[in-house]
C-alpha positions in Angstrom: 2.5 -42.8 -53.6 1.3 -42.9 -49.9 1.6 -39.8 -47.8 3.3 -40.2 -44.4 0.8 -40.6 -41.6 1.1 -37.0 -40.4 0.1 -35.7 -43.8 -2.8 -38.2 -44.0 -4.1 -37.0 -40.7 -3.9 -33.3 -41.7 -5.5 -34.1 -45.1 -8.4 -35.7 -43.3 -8.9 -32.7 -41.0 -8.3 -29.9 -43.5 -11.9 -28.6 -43.3 -11.7 -28.4 -39.5 -8.3 -26.9 -39.5 -9.4 -24.2 -42.0 -12.4 -23.4 -39.8 -10.2 -23.1 -36.7 -7.5 -20.9 -38.3 -10.1 -18.7 -40.1 -11.9 -18.3 -36.8 -8.7 -16.6 -35.5 -7.6 -14.8 -38.7 -10.8 -13.3 -39.9 -12.1 -11.5 -36.7 -8.6 -10.3 -35.7 -7.7 -8.9 -39.2 -9.1 -5.5 -38.3 -6.5 -5.1 -35.6 -3.6 -5.3 -38.1 -1.3 -2.5 -39.1 0.7 -4.0 -41.9 1.5 -2.2 -45.1 4.3 -3.4 -47.4 6.0 -5.2 -44.5 5.9 -6.0 -40.8 6.8 -3.0 -38.7 9.7 -3.1 -36.3 7.3 -2.7 -33.4 4.6 -5.0 -34.9 1.9 -6.2 -32.5 1.4 -9.8 -31.6 -1.7 -9.8 -33.9 0.5 -8.7 -36.8 2.8 -11.7 -36.2 0.0 -14.1 -35.6 -1.7 -13.0 -38.8 1.4 -13.3 -40.9 2.7 -16.6 -39.6 -0.6 -18.4 -38.9 -1.9 -16.9 -42.2 1.1 -18.3 -44.1 0.5 -21.8 -42.7 -3.3 -21.4 -43.3 -2.7 -20.3 -46.9 -0.6 -23.3 -47.7 -3.1 -25.6 -46.0 -6.0 -23.7 -47.8 -4.4 -24.4 -51.2 -4.1 -28.0 -50.2 -7.8 -28.0 -49.3 -8.7 -26.5 -52.6 -6.7 -29.2 -54.4 -8.1 -31.9 -52.2 -11.7 -30.8 -53.1 -10.9 -30.7 -56.8 -8.8 -33.9 -57.4 -10.3 -37.2 -58.6 -13.0 -35.3 -60.6 -14.2 -33.3 -57.5 -14.0 -30.1 -59.5 -17.0 -31.3 -61.6 -19.1 -31.1 -58.4 -18.1 -27.5 -57.6 -17.7 -26.2 -61.1 -20.3 -28.0 -63.3 -20.6 -24.8 -65.3 -17.2 -25.5 -66.8 -18.6 -28.4 -68.7 -22.0 -26.9 -69.1 -23.6 -29.4 -66.8 -26.2 -27.1 -65.2 -29.3 -29.3 -65.1 -29.2 -29.8 -61.3 -28.5 -26.1 -60.8 -31.6 -25.1 -62.8 -33.7 -27.8 -61.0 -32.6 -26.3 -57.7 -33.4 -22.8 -58.8 -36.8 -23.9 -60.0 -37.4 -25.6 -56.7 -36.6 -22.4 -54.8 -39.5 -20.8 -56.6 -41.7 -23.6 -55.2 -40.3 -23.1 -51.6 -38.1 -26.2 -51.9 -34.7 -26.2 -50.4 -31.9 -27.3 -52.7 -30.3 -30.6 -51.8 -26.7 -30.6 -50.7 -24.1 -32.5 -52.7 -24.3 -33.2 -56.4 -23.8 -30.4 -58.9 -26.5 -28.1 -57.9 -26.8 -24.6 -56.4 -25.2 -25.3 -53.1 -22.2 -27.0 -54.7 -21.7 -24.1 -57.1 -21.8 -21.7 -54.1 -19.2 -23.9 -52.4 -17.1 -23.7 -55.7 -17.2 -19.9 -55.4 -16.0 -20.3 -51.9 -13.1 -22.5 -53.1 -12.1 -19.9 -55.7 -12.3 -17.1 -53.1 -10.2 -19.2 -50.6 -7.6 -19.8 -53.3 -7.5 -16.1 -54.1 -7.1 -15.1 -50.4 -4.4 -17.8 -50.0 -2.4 -16.8 -53.1 -2.7 -13.1 -52.5 -1.7 -13.5 -48.9 1.3 -15.6 -49.8 2.3 -13.1 -52.5 2.0 -10.2 -50.0 4.4 -12.1 -47.7 6.8 -13.0 -50.5 7.0 -9.4 -51.8 7.3 -7.9 -48.3 9.4 -4.7 -48.4 8.6 -4.0 -52.1 6.0 -1.6 -53.4 4.4 -4.6 -55.1 3.5 -5.8 -51.6 0.9 -3.0 -51.3 -0.8 -4.2 -54.5 -1.0 -7.8 -53.1 -2.2 -6.4 -49.8 -5.1 -4.7 -51.7 -6.0 -7.9 -53.5 -5.8 -9.8 -50.3 -8.0 -7.5 -48.3 -10.6 -7.3 -51.1 -10.7 -11.1 -51.6 -10.8 -11.6 -47.8 -13.9 -9.3 -47.6 -15.6 -11.4 -50.2 -14.5 -14.6 -48.5 -16.0 -13.4 -45.2 -19.3 -12.9 -47.0 -19.0 -16.4 -48.4 -18.3 -17.9 -44.9 -21.4 -16.2 -43.6 -23.5 -17.6 -46.4 -21.8 -21.1 -46.0 -22.6 -21.1 -42.3 -26.3 -20.2 -42.9 -26.6 -22.9 -45.6 -24.9 -25.5 -43.3 -27.4 -24.6 -40.5 -30.3 -24.9 -42.9 -29.0 -28.3 -44.0 -28.7 -29.5 -40.4 -32.2 -28.3 -39.6 -33.5 -30.0 -42.7 -31.8 -33.2 -41.7 -33.2 -33.1 -38.2 -36.7 -32.3 -39.5 -36.5 -35.2 -42.0 -35.3 -37.8 -39.4 
């Protein structure tokens, strides 16, 4: 089944879309005053976070699925099938001051897999927070969402550093 052109374009740009929306959602999240539901006098940032966050969560889950379909999950989660030879080779290489290669089933791919799990957790907990709005259960989902988002921010920082190292390595080797 072919996706309509609009969905094909979005699918091809999901990584960039996630970067752009996270660049808005993550730094502004500290400005929010949302508990179990949006307040009557909610700020623009509250509305932006809830509505842009809902769209981002749906697209984020699509991104996770896109990364994992057609066997892609084997790259990011090789430990599931106990295929850790490249991971151990990368770790050994670190002790010899060698940077791990990107791609494959090594250290960097496993780190990206952790990021995919965190992204899925942030997306699901955020959606559940919105869906349970007004109930006491919303506060539980809020707590999960905030905790997972804090871990995701740490992942994003690590991901950015590793991407920068990869670009520097590519420039150095060219």
